[in-house]
TIVO-2410 file (N, C-alpha, C; in nm, 3 decimals):
# residues 102
REC num residu      c1      c2      c3 atome chaine
REC   1      X   0.974   7.351  13.971     N      A
REC   1      X   0.968   7.441  13.870    CA      A
REC   1      X   1.016   7.352  13.743     C      A
REC   2      X   0.969   7.375  13.616     N      A
REC   2      X   1.021   7.306  13.491    CA      A
REC   2      X   1.113   7.388  13.421     C      A
REC   3      X   1.218   7.351  13.393     N      A
REC   3      X   1.292   7.458  13.298    CA      A
REC   3      X   1.257   7.447  13.166     C      A
REC   4      X   1.270   7.566  13.104     N      A
REC   4      X   1.240   7.595  12.965    CA      A
REC   4      X   1.349   7.556  12.868     C      A
REC   5      X   1.318   7.485  12.783     N      A
REC   5      X   1.413   7.435  12.680    CA      A
REC   5      X   1.410   7.517  12.567     C      A
REC   6      X   1.537   7.575  12.531     N      A
REC   6      X   1.538   7.668  12.414    CA      A
REC   6      X   1.570   7.562  12.276     C      A
REC   7      X   1.476   7.587  12.177     N      A
REC   7      X   1.521   7.530  12.079    CA      A
REC   7      X   1.644   7.567  11.982     C      A
REC   8      X   1.741   7.469  11.925     N      A
REC   8      X   1.842   7.492  11.889    CA      A
REC   8      X   1.818   7.479  11.735     C      A
REC   9      X   1.878   7.578  11.649     N      A
REC   9      X   1.887   7.569  11.511    CA      A
REC   9      X   1.967   7.447  11.462     C      A
REC  10      X   1.961   7.382  11.386     N      A
REC  10      X   2.021   7.270  11.305    CA      A
REC  10      X   2.104   7.338  11.198     C      A
REC  11      X   2.248   7.388  11.251     N      A
REC  11      X   2.331   7.410  11.172    CA      A
REC  11      X   2.437   7.324  11.106     C      A
REC  12      X   2.392   7.193  11.113     N      A
REC  12      X   2.475   7.081  11.029    CA      A
REC  12      X   2.447   7.053  10.900     C      A
REC  13      X   2.333   7.093  10.870     N      A
REC  13      X   2.296   7.097  10.704    CA      A
REC  13      X   2.357   7.188  10.636     C      A
REC  14      X   2.423   7.149  10.534     N      A
REC  14      X   2.492   7.278  10.448    CA      A
REC  14      X   2.384   7.357  10.370     C      A
REC  15      X   2.429   7.461  10.374     N      A
REC  15      X   2.313   7.566  10.288    CA      A
REC  15      X   2.331   7.574  10.142     C      A
REC  16      X   2.219   7.575  10.088     N      A
REC  16      X   2.209   7.590   9.926    CA      A
REC  16      X   2.103   7.666   9.877     C      A
REC  17      X   2.120   7.686   9.747     N      A
REC  17      X   1.993   7.791   9.697    CA      A
REC  17      X   1.996   7.921   9.751     C      A
REC  18      X   1.873   7.954   9.782     N      A
REC  18      X   1.849   8.079   9.813    CA      A
REC  18      X   1.871   8.113   9.989     C      A
REC  19      X   1.869   7.984  10.045     N      A
REC  19      X   1.932   7.995  10.204    CA      A
REC  19      X   2.090   8.029  10.191     C      A
REC  20      X   2.155   7.996  10.124     N      A
REC  20      X   2.291   8.007  10.108    CA      A
REC  20      X   2.322   8.177  10.058     C      A
REC  21      X   2.244   8.217   9.979     N      A
REC  21      X   2.264   8.367   9.923    CA      A
REC  21      X   2.213   8.462  10.039     C      A
REC  22      X   2.094   8.407  10.136     N      A
REC  22      X   2.046   8.495  10.219    CA      A
REC  22      X   2.134   8.488  10.327     C      A
REC  23      X   2.213   8.367  10.372     N      A
REC  23      X   2.321   8.374  10.498    CA      A
REC  23      X   2.453   8.462  10.419     C      A
REC  24      X   2.473   8.453  10.315     N      A
REC  24      X   2.609   8.524  10.283    CA      A
REC  24      X   2.563   8.672  10.268     C      A
REC  25      X   2.462   8.711  10.238     N      A
REC  25      X   2.410   8.839  10.250    CA      A
REC  25      X   2.407   8.887  10.382     C      A
REC  26      X   2.353   8.817  10.501     N      A
REC  26      X   2.354   8.850  10.627    CA      A
REC  26      X   2.507   8.845  10.680     C      A
REC  27      X   2.582   8.775  10.645     N      A
REC  27      X   2.710   8.780  10.701    CA      A
REC  27      X   2.793   8.899  10.658     C      A
REC  28      X   2.773   8.933  10.516     N      A
REC  28      X   2.829   9.068  10.468    CA      A
REC  28      X   2.804   9.177  10.549     C      A
REC  29      X   2.666   9.178  10.570     N      A
REC  29      X   2.602   9.308  10.645    CA      A
REC  29      X   2.623   9.299  10.792     C      A
REC  30      X   2.672   9.191  10.838     N      A
REC  30      X   2.712   9.203  10.974    CA      A
REC  30      X   2.864   9.237  10.992     C      A
REC  31      X   2.931   9.215  10.896     N      A
REC  31      X   3.072   9.250  10.894    CA      A
REC  31      X   3.095   9.377  10.849     C      A
REC  32      X   2.993   9.444  10.752     N      A
REC  32      X   3.009   9.576  10.749    CA      A
REC  32      X   2.958   9.663  10.845     C      A
REC  33      X   2.856   9.613  10.916     N      A
REC  33      X   2.840   9.685  11.055    CA      A
REC  33      X   2.923   9.701  11.141     C      A
REC  34      X   2.992   9.577  11.158     N      A
REC  34      X   3.124   9.568  11.260    CA      A
REC  34      X   3.234   9.661  11.228     C      A
REC  35      X   3.235   9.668  11.081     N      A
REC  35      X   3.360   9.768  11.042    CA      A
REC  35      X   3.309   9.894  11.049     C      A
REC  36      X   3.188   9.963  11.039     N      A
REC  36      X   3.130  10.073  11.066    CA      A
REC  36      X   3.137  10.132  11.218     C      A
REC  37      X   3.144  10.014  11.309     N      A
REC  37      X   3.139  10.034  11.443    CA      A
REC  37      X   3.291  10.052  11.482     C      A
REC  38      X   3.384  10.014  11.401     N      A
REC  38      X   3.551  10.003  11.425    CA      A
REC  38      X   3.570   9.888  11.518     C      A
REC  39      X   3.487   9.792  11.486     N      A
REC  39      X   3.526   9.654  11.558    CA      A
REC  39      X   3.593   9.558  11.473     C      A
REC  40      X   3.725   9.596  11.428     N      A
REC  40      X   3.789   9.521  11.325    CA      A
REC  40      X   3.850   9.405  11.337     C      A
REC  41      X   3.871   9.346  11.459     N      A
REC  41      X   3.904   9.210  11.501    CA      A
REC  41      X   3.766   9.111  11.474     C      A
REC  42      X   3.664   9.168  11.530     N      A
REC  42      X   3.538   9.109  11.498    CA      A
REC  42      X   3.496   9.094  11.358     C      A
REC  43      X   3.522   9.211  11.281     N      A
REC  43      X   3.477   9.247  11.159    CA      A
REC  43      X   3.538   9.148  11.071     C      A
REC  44      X   3.685   9.122  11.095     N      A
REC  44      X   3.778   9.016  11.042    CA      A
REC  44      X   3.711   8.876  11.049     C      A
REC  45      X   3.661   8.839  11.140     N      A
REC  45      X   3.607   8.699  11.175    CA      A
REC  45      X   3.502   8.685  11.079     C      A
REC  46      X   3.418   8.767  11.091     N      A
REC  46      X   3.280   8.782  11.008    CA      A
REC  46      X   3.312   8.788  10.874     C      A
REC  47      X   3.406   8.854  10.830     N      A
REC  47      X   3.434   8.883  10.693    CA      A
REC  47      X   3.463   8.733  10.639     C      A
REC  48      X   3.558   8.694  10.713     N      A
REC  48      X   3.605   8.546  10.667    CA      A
REC  48      X   3.487   8.458  10.611     C      A
REC  49      X   3.397   8.442  10.735     N      A
REC  49      X   3.290   8.345  10.723    CA      A
REC  49      X   3.217   8.390  10.596     C      A
REC  50      X   3.169   8.532  10.576     N      A
REC  50      X   3.094   8.567  10.456    CA      A
REC  50      X   3.158   8.539  10.330     C      A
REC  51      X   3.320   8.530  10.346     N      A
REC  51      X   3.368   8.525  10.190    CA      A
REC  51      X   3.355   8.352  10.179     C      A
REC  52      X   3.384   8.293  10.305     N      A
REC  52      X   3.358   8.146  10.267    CA      A
REC  52      X   3.237   8.105  10.178     C      A
REC  53      X   3.127   8.159  10.244     N      A
REC  53      X   3.004   8.135  10.174    CA      A
REC  53      X   2.984   8.200  10.046     C      A
REC  54      X   3.027   8.336  10.029     N      A
REC  54      X   3.051   8.375   9.883    CA      A
REC  54      X   3.113   8.281   9.788     C      A
REC  55      X   3.240   8.234   9.817     N      A
REC  55      X   3.289   8.155   9.758    CA      A
REC  55      X   3.230   8.018   9.704     C      A
REC  56      X   3.121   8.009   9.768     N      A
REC  56      X   3.046   7.891   9.747    CA      A
REC  56      X   2.946   7.891   9.642     C      A
REC  57      X   2.910   8.017   9.620     N      A
REC  57      X   2.805   8.038   9.521    CA      A
REC  57      X   2.832   8.035   9.406     C      A
REC  58      X   2.748   8.005   9.292     N      A
REC  58      X   2.774   8.015   9.135    CA      A
REC  58      X   2.764   8.150   9.096     C      A
REC  59      X   2.816   8.182   8.970     N      A
REC  59      X   2.814   8.312   8.924    CA      A
REC  59      X   2.680   8.371   8.896     C      A
REC  60      X   2.582   8.289   8.870     N      A
REC  60      X   2.422   8.320   8.894    CA      A
REC  60      X   2.396   8.386   9.022     C      A
REC  61      X   2.436   8.301   9.116     N      A
REC  61      X   2.379   8.332   9.267    CA      A
REC  61      X   2.460   8.443   9.306     C      A
REC  62      X   2.570   8.499   9.265     N      A
REC  62      X   2.645   8.595   9.319    CA      A
REC  62      X   2.569   8.718   9.261     C      A
REC  63      X   2.518   8.696   9.149     N      A
REC  63      X   2.455   8.823   9.081    CA      A
REC  63      X   2.321   8.861   9.168     C      A
REC  64      X   2.281   8.791   9.248     N      A
REC  64      X   2.163   8.801   9.334    CA      A
REC  64      X   2.191   8.870   9.448     C      A
REC  65      X   2.328   8.867   9.500     N      A
REC  65      X   2.369   8.956   9.615    CA      A
REC  65      X   2.373   9.102   9.553     C      A
REC  66      X   2.341   9.188   9.645     N      A
REC  66      X   2.353   9.369   9.596    CA      A
REC  66      X   2.473   9.396   9.565     C      A
REC  67      X   2.480   9.473   9.478     N      A
REC  67      X   2.616   9.512   9.439    CA      A
REC  67      X   2.707   9.580   9.522     C      A
REC  68      X   2.622   9.651   9.630     N      A
REC  68      X   2.709   9.733   9.724    CA      A
REC  68      X   2.773   9.643   9.815     C      A
REC  69      X   2.710   9.522   9.852     N      A
REC  69      X   2.772   9.414   9.932    CA      A
REC  69      X   2.885   9.349   9.878     C      A
REC  70      X   2.859   9.312   9.756     N      A
REC  70      X   2.982   9.249   9.678    CA      A
REC  70      X   3.087   9.347   9.668     C      A
REC  71      X   3.060   9.462   9.634     N      A
REC  71      X   3.192   9.574   9.615    CA      A
REC  71      X   3.257   9.598   9.753     C      A
REC  72      X   3.171   9.582   9.868     N      A
REC  72      X   3.258   9.592   9.997    CA      A
REC  72      X   3.328   9.473  10.018     C      A
REC  73      X   3.273   9.366  10.020     N      A
REC  73      X   3.331   9.228  10.035    CA      A
REC  73      X   3.472   9.196   9.978     C      A
REC  74      X   3.462   9.233   9.817     N      A
REC  74      X   3.564   9.190   9.751    CA      A
REC  74      X   3.678   9.317   9.761     C      A
REC  75      X   3.643   9.446   9.741     N      A
REC  75      X   3.730   9.536   9.736    CA      A
REC  75      X   3.770   9.611   9.871     C      A
REC  76      X   3.684   9.668   9.918     N      A
REC  76      X   3.684   9.731  10.036    CA      A
REC  76      X   3.757   9.647  10.166     C      A
REC  77      X   3.705   9.561  10.160     N      A
REC  77      X   3.752   9.455  10.277    CA      A
REC  77      X   3.895   9.401  10.243     C      A
REC  78      X   3.933   9.372  10.139     N      A
REC  78      X   4.053   9.317  10.084    CA      A
REC  78      X   4.143   9.434  10.093     C      A
REC  79      X   4.109   9.544  10.055     N      A
REC  79      X   4.210   9.660  10.073    CA      A
REC  79      X   4.252   9.675  10.213     C      A
REC  80      X   4.164   9.666  10.314     N      A
REC  80      X   4.212   9.669  10.457    CA      A
REC  80      X   4.255   9.533  10.540     C      A
REC  81      X   4.184   9.426  10.482     N      A
REC  81      X   4.209   9.308  10.539    CA      A
REC  81      X   4.311   9.208  10.467     C      A
REC  82      X   4.358   9.267  10.361     N      A
REC  82      X   4.418   9.164  10.287    CA      A
REC  82      X   4.588   9.131  10.331     C      A
REC  83      X   4.646   9.035  10.276     N      A
REC  83      X   4.764   8.969  10.323    CA      A
REC  83      X   4.873   9.071  10.345     C      A
REC  84      X   4.857   9.200  10.267     N      A
REC  84      X   4.973   9.277  10.278    CA      A
REC  84      X   4.967   9.372  10.392     C      A
REC  85      X   4.846   9.337  10.484     N      A
REC  85      X   4.841   9.445  10.593    CA      A
REC  85      X   4.918   9.355  10.717     C      A
REC  86      X   4.935   9.431  10.844     N      A
REC  86      X   4.992   9.380  10.940    CA      A
REC  86      X   4.875   9.269  11.003     C      A
REC  87      X   4.919   9.161  11.071     N      A
REC  87      X   4.842   9.072  11.114    CA      A
REC  87      X   4.799   9.110  11.272     C      A
REC  88      X   4.655   9.070  11.271     N      A
REC  88      X   4.601   9.094  11.424    CA      A
REC  88      X   4.699   9.061  11.522     C      A
REC  89      X   4.722   9.160  11.621     N      A
REC  89      X   4.790   9.106  11.747    CA      A
REC  89      X   4.959   9.146  11.762     C      A
REC  90      X   4.995   9.187  11.639     N      A
REC  90      X   5.128   9.241  11.613    CA      A
REC  90      X   5.118   9.385  11.586     C      A
REC  91      X   5.205   9.460  11.651     N      A
REC  91      X   5.193   9.617  11.652    CA      A
REC  91      X   5.285   9.642  11.518     C      A
REC  92      X   5.256   9.701  11.419     N      A
REC  92      X   5.333   9.774  11.316    CA      A
REC  92      X   5.391   9.892  11.338     C      A
REC  93      X   5.381   9.945  11.448     N      A
REC  93      X   5.427  10.081  11.491    CA      A
REC  93      X   5.579  10.108  11.504     C      A
REC  94      X   5.612  10.189  11.452     N      A
REC  94      X   5.747  10.234  11.449    CA      A
REC  94      X   5.775  10.283  11.591     C      A
REC  95      X   5.906  10.255  11.627     N      A
REC  95      X   5.940  10.345  11.744    CA      A
REC  95      X   6.029  10.466  11.729     C      A
REC  96      X   6.046  10.496  11.578     N      A
REC  96      X   6.129  10.624  11.544    CA      A
REC  96      X   6.076  10.737  11.628     C      A
REC  97      X   6.178  10.828  11.681     N      A
REC  97      X   6.128  10.929  11.729    CA      A
REC  97      X   6.086  10.922  11.872     C      A
REC  98      X   6.082  10.807  11.933     N      A
REC  98      X   6.030  10.794  12.083    CA      A
REC  98      X   6.156  10.785  12.151     C      A
REC  99      X   6.150  10.822  12.267     N      A
REC  99      X   6.264  10.823  12.379    CA      A
REC  99      X   6.261  10.667  12.419     C      A
REC 100      X   6.373  10.613  12.459     N      A
REC 100      X   6.363  10.479  12.543    CA      A
REC 100      X   6.333  10.480  12.665     C      A
REC 101      X   6.275  10.389  12.714     N      A
REC 101      X   6.226  10.382  12.869    CA      A
REC 101      X   6.361  10.375  12.964     C      A
REC 102      X   6.343  10.439  13.060     N      A
REC 102      X   6.469  10.423  13.153    CA      A
REC 102      X   6.416  10.316  13.270     C      A
***
């Protein structure tokens, strides 16, 4: 039996133009979907990738991204994932009011 070979996408070439806009929108939507599913760690990673693509866009290209996605990426996600928030993996919970373990 012959094994079937899957075709790999060529991700080595940098995106530009409409492809860059389309990929940025896709990443933002993916991050937004993860956020809605309460998968914050996965959302954080996807948001960082989306933000990196978004920052490569020119002001004219940024206008082509739907306003709802731009608002979520810049405002909403910064509010919850900004540097003022507790880093992942560290527990910011207070031990106040809890009895010590014996």
